N, CA and C atoms as a LAMMPS dump frame, in Angstrom:
ITEM: TIMESTEP
0
ITEM: NUMBER OF ATOMS
261
ITEM: BOX BOUNDS ff ff ff
-5.0000000000000000e+02 5.0000000000000000e+02
-5.0000000000000000e+02 5.0000000000000000e+02
-5.0000000000000000e+02 5.0000000000000000e+02
ITEM: ATOMS id mol type element x y z
1 1 1 N -4.721 -3.921 20.342
2 1 2 C -5.459 -4.052 18.955
3 1 3 C -6.212 -2.717 18.586
4 2 1 N -6.198 -2.441 17.341
5 2 2 C -6.299 -0.949 16.647
6 2 3 C -7.686 -1.114 16.077
7 3 1 N -8.411 -0.131 16.506
8 3 2 C -9.721 -0.067 15.842
9 3 3 C -9.71 0.79 14.798
10 4 1 N -10.25 0.516 13.457
11 4 2 C -10.456 1.328 12.373
12 4 3 C -11.783 1.908 12.135
13 5 1 N -11.418 3.002 12.23
14 5 2 C -12.948 4.34 12.175
15 5 3 C -13.928 4.14 10.947
16 6 1 N -14.893 4.246 11.628
17 6 2 C -16.294 4.237 10.498
18 6 3 C -15.87 4.368 9.369
19 7 1 N -15.203 5.706 9.291
20 7 2 C -15.175 6.408 8.121
21 7 3 C -14.498 5.995 7.005
22 8 1 N -13.273 5.06 7.561
23 8 2 C -12.136 4.223 6.737
24 8 3 C -12.979 3 6.586
25 9 1 N -13.446 2.248 7.35
26 9 2 C -14.054 0.772 7.311
27 9 3 C -14.985 0.995 6.166
28 10 1 N -15.973 2.099 6.349
29 10 2 C -17.009 2.175 5.103
30 10 3 C -16.607 2.695 4.003
31 11 1 N -15.202 3.077 3.784
32 11 2 C -14.877 3.132 2.418
33 11 3 C -14.952 2.04 1.42
34 12 1 N -15.537 2.357 0.139
35 12 2 C -15.47 1.341 -0.957
36 12 3 C -14.014 0.992 -1.449
37 13 1 N -13.391 -0.209 -1.308
38 13 2 C -12.289 -0.692 -2.117
39 13 3 C -12.009 0.398 -3.233
40 14 1 N -10.984 1.067 -3.37
41 14 2 C -10.385 1.213 -5.124
42 14 3 C -11.095 0.422 -5.92
43 15 1 N -10.715 -1.026 -5.622
44 15 2 C -11.161 -1.793 -6.946
45 15 3 C -12.819 -2.407 -7.122
46 16 1 N -13.391 -1.572 -6.033
47 16 2 C -14.606 -1.542 -6.392
48 16 3 C -15.354 -0.191 -7.176
49 17 1 N -14.445 0.673 -7.26
50 17 2 C -14.74 1.928 -7.926
51 17 3 C -14.267 1.77 -9.172
52 18 1 N -13.396 1.109 -9.406
53 18 2 C -13.035 0.563 -10.918
54 18 3 C -12.892 -0.795 -11.261
55 19 1 N -12.623 -1.17 -12.446
56 19 2 C -12.553 -2.578 -12.614
57 19 3 C -11.191 -3.282 -12.174
58 20 1 N -11.474 -3.831 -11.109
59 20 2 C -9.964 -4.351 -10.564
60 20 3 C -8.731 -3.943 -10.832
61 21 1 N -8.474 -2.86 -9.995
62 21 2 C -7.313 -2.086 -10.176
63 21 3 C -6.153 -2.713 -9.007
64 22 1 N -4.804 -2.799 -9.051
65 22 2 C -3.911 -2.882 -8.635
66 22 3 C -2.897 -1.919 -8.604
67 23 1 N -1.928 -2.042 -7.443
68 23 2 C -1.129 -0.881 -7.158
69 23 3 C 0.034 -1.666 -6.682
70 24 1 N 0.892 -1.358 -7.572
71 24 2 C 2.498 -1.195 -6.868
72 24 3 C 2.623 0.428 -6.468
73 25 1 N 3.244 0.009 -5.092
74 25 2 C 3.528 1.021 -4.323
75 25 3 C 5.111 1.531 -3.481
76 26 1 N 5.904 2.523 -3.327
77 26 2 C 6.54 2.612 -2.835
78 26 3 C 6.396 3.482 -1.753
79 27 1 N 6.984 2.943 -0.34
80 27 2 C 6.973 4.289 0.657
81 27 3 C 8.438 4.225 1.22
82 28 1 N 8.547 5.123 2.064
83 28 2 C 9.761 5.711 2.459
84 28 3 C 9.395 6.666 3.655
85 29 1 N 10.462 6.939 4.384
86 29 2 C 10.627 7.394 6.077
87 29 3 C 11.704 8.671 5.652
88 30 1 N 11.779 9.171 7.123
89 30 2 C 12.792 10.38 6.842
90 30 3 C 14.377 9.908 6.494
91 31 1 N 14.58 8.459 7.09
92 31 2 C 15.671 8.191 6.418
93 31 3 C 16.022 7.836 5.198
94 32 1 N 14.98 7.865 4.396
95 32 2 C 14.715 7.367 3.05
96 32 3 C 15.265 5.66 2.821
97 33 1 N 14.55 4.889 4.062
98 33 2 C 14.464 3.613 3.447
99 33 3 C 13.309 3.615 2.936
100 34 1 N 13.364 2.301 1.652
101 34 2 C 12.314 2.138 1.049
102 34 3 C 11.466 0.833 0.943
103 35 1 N 10.357 0.925 0.827
104 35 2 C 9.545 -0.105 0.889
105 35 3 C 8.637 -0.625 -0.357
106 36 1 N 8.518 -1.435 -1.155
107 36 2 C 7.95 -1.903 -2.043
108 36 3 C 6.785 -2.684 -2.005
109 37 1 N 5.888 -2.286 -2.237
110 37 2 C 4.466 -3.329 -2.103
111 37 3 C 3.401 -3.467 -3.104
112 38 1 N 2.455 -4.358 -3.173
113 38 2 C 1.294 -4.506 -3.684
114 38 3 C -0.216 -4.522 -3.085
115 39 1 N -1.035 -3.714 -3.463
116 39 2 C -2.252 -4.233 -3.047
117 39 3 C -3.33 -3.58 -3.954
118 40 1 N -4.645 -4.269 -3.604
119 40 2 C -5.712 -3.704 -4.585
120 40 3 C -6.476 -2.537 -4.311
121 41 1 N -6.143 -2.274 -2.777
122 41 2 C -6.684 -0.77 -2.354
123 41 3 C -5.767 0.14 -1.53
124 42 1 N -5.164 0.96 -2.389
125 42 2 C -4.207 2.064 -1.934
126 42 3 C -4.333 2.571 -0.562
127 43 1 N -5.585 3.245 -0.821
128 43 2 C -6.492 4.101 0.461
129 43 3 C -6.146 3.139 1.861
130 44 1 N -6.577 1.992 1.737
131 44 2 C -6.743 1.224 3.063
132 44 3 C -5.479 0.94 3.11
133 45 1 N -4.52 0.288 2.353
134 45 2 C -3.274 0.091 2.706
135 45 3 C -2.271 1.296 3.321
136 46 1 N -2.787 2.348 2.959
137 46 2 C -1.557 3.629 3.345
138 46 3 C -2.476 3.592 4.708
139 47 1 N -3.651 3.771 4.961
140 47 2 C -4.134 3.906 6.365
141 47 3 C -3.838 2.631 7.31
142 48 1 N -3.518 1.515 6.997
143 48 2 C -2.822 0.542 7.802
144 48 3 C -1.554 0.795 8.006
145 49 1 N -0.794 1.119 7.151
146 49 2 C 0.83 1.574 7.218
147 49 3 C 0.811 2.755 8.09
148 50 1 N 0.153 3.581 7.968
149 50 2 C 0.291 5.144 8.622
150 50 3 C 0.104 4.59 10.433
151 51 1 N -1.017 4.048 10.563
152 51 2 C -1.243 3.644 11.876
153 51 3 C -0.787 2.679 12.422
154 52 1 N 0.31 2.031 11.507
155 52 2 C 0.767 0.642 12.224
156 52 3 C 0.037 -0.913 12.49
157 53 1 N -1.013 -0.62 11.846
158 53 2 C -2.023 -1.964 11.85
159 53 3 C -1.173 -3.325 11.392
160 54 1 N -0.161 -3.146 10.282
161 54 2 C 0.591 -3.81 10.073
162 54 3 C 1.988 -4.321 10.594
163 55 1 N 1.916 -5.434 11.34
164 55 2 C 3.474 -5.732 12.143
165 55 3 C 4.413 -5.77 10.814
166 56 1 N 5.541 -5.549 11.101
167 56 2 C 6.617 -6.037 10.333
168 56 3 C 7.318 -4.723 9.832
169 57 1 N 8.289 -4.939 8.591
170 57 2 C 9.205 -3.71 8.472
171 57 3 C 9.056 -2.491 8.149
172 58 1 N 7.472 -2.012 8.194
173 58 2 C 7.189 -0.826 7.775
174 58 3 C 6.501 -0.174 9.154
175 59 1 N 6.508 -0.999 9.984
176 59 2 C 5.942 -0.684 11.562
177 59 3 C 7.24 -0.324 12.117
178 60 1 N 8.353 -1.468 11.713
179 60 2 C 9.657 -0.988 12.693
180 60 3 C 10.454 -0.326 12.066
181 61 1 N 10.589 0.326 10.717
182 61 2 C 11.397 1.223 10.307
183 61 3 C 10.411 2.613 10.129
184 62 1 N 9.3 2.627 10.515
185 62 2 C 8.215 3.789 10.243
186 62 3 C 8.27 4.04 9.023
187 63 1 N 8.055 3.528 7.984
188 63 2 C 7.781 3.648 6.445
189 63 3 C 6.503 3.928 6.527
190 64 1 N 6.128 5.481 6.399
191 64 2 C 4.72 5.622 6.222
192 64 3 C 4.604 6.715 4.842
193 65 1 N 5.621 7.214 4.29
194 65 2 C 5.101 8.419 3.316
195 65 3 C 5.439 7.639 2.072
196 66 1 N 4.054 7.97 1.064
197 66 2 C 3.814 7.246 -0.242
198 66 3 C 4.994 8.202 -1.255
199 67 1 N 5.667 7.324 -1.713
200 67 2 C 6.78 8.233 -2.522
201 67 3 C 6.088 7.927 -4.069
202 68 1 N 5.529 6.803 -4.334
203 68 2 C 5.074 6.72 -5.994
204 68 3 C 4.26 5.495 -5.767
205 69 1 N 3.394 5.328 -6.785
206 69 2 C 2.465 4.424 -7.073
207 69 3 C 2.09 4.17 -8.699
208 70 1 N 2.15 3.089 -8.929
209 70 2 C 1.484 2.748 -10.224
210 70 3 C 0.353 1.613 -9.997
211 71 1 N -0.418 2.046 -11.501
212 71 2 C -1.862 1.296 -11.322
213 71 3 C -1.514 0.524 -12.702
214 72 1 N -2.379 -0.804 -12.257
215 72 2 C -2.604 -1.475 -13.292
216 72 3 C -3.929 -2.414 -12.948
217 73 1 N -4.412 -3.121 -14.246
218 73 2 C -5.568 -4.02 -13.915
219 73 3 C -5.372 -5.705 -14.061
220 74 1 N -4.063 -5.691 -14.325
221 74 2 C -3.547 -6.821 -14.503
222 74 3 C -2.616 -7.264 -13.063
223 75 1 N -3.203 -8.049 -12.077
224 75 2 C -2.273 -8.64 -10.941
225 75 3 C -1.048 -9.033 -11.33
226 76 1 N -0.51 -9.892 -12.403
227 76 2 C 0.541 -10.494 -12.547
228 76 3 C 1.607 -9.401 -13.113
229 77 1 N 0.907 -8.448 -13.799
230 77 2 C 1.849 -7.39 -13.839
231 77 3 C 2.094 -6.591 -13.09
232 78 1 N 1.433 -6.454 -11.958
233 78 2 C 1.902 -5.789 -10.753
234 78 3 C 2.56 -6.276 -9.942
235 79 1 N 2.609 -7.769 -9.515
236 79 2 C 3.5 -8.391 -9.061
237 79 3 C 4.862 -8.328 -9.72
238 80 1 N 4.905 -8.756 -10.928
239 80 2 C 6.202 -8.588 -12.053
240 80 3 C 6.969 -7.165 -11.604
241 81 1 N 6.165 -6.374 -11.632
242 81 2 C 6.632 -4.713 -11.488
243 81 3 C 7.124 -4.805 -10.061
244 82 1 N 6.336 -4.967 -9.164
245 82 2 C 7.138 -5.345 -7.873
246 82 3 C 8.532 -5.758 -7.572
247 83 1 N 8.575 -6.993 -8.362
248 83 2 C 9.569 -7.881 -8.038
249 83 3 C 10.705 -7.17 -9.241
250 84 1 N 10.502 -6.416 -10.166
251 84 2 C 11.475 -5.424 -10.87
252 84 3 C 11.802 -4.526 -10.093
253 85 1 N 11.237 -3.958 -9.365
254 85 2 C 11.724 -2.69 -8.608
255 85 3 C 12.564 -3.042 -7.529
256 86 1 N 12.351 -4.241 -6.966
257 86 2 C 13.11 -4.884 -5.783
258 86 3 C 14.294 -5.628 -6.292
259 87 1 N 14.698 -5.853 -7.882
260 87 2 C 15.808 -6.389 -7.938
261 87 3 C 15.848 -7.903 -7.918
């Protein structure tokens, strides 16, 4: 079990700082493996990926470096963009 430090737990989500923002993001690793995802809190999601709090692809392949992100207030547009990037 992983414990999230207070300084991270007490961060206000980016969505609380702006009117409902969503992020399409691309992560990579030293082998240039790519991962594309969508979140409403990029800071939290990056913390989760870097500390392997999420089991799955990013933990298995150590995909923790943020290569690119895009921001939108439209969740459907974010999901559509994620699908477009994934092909």
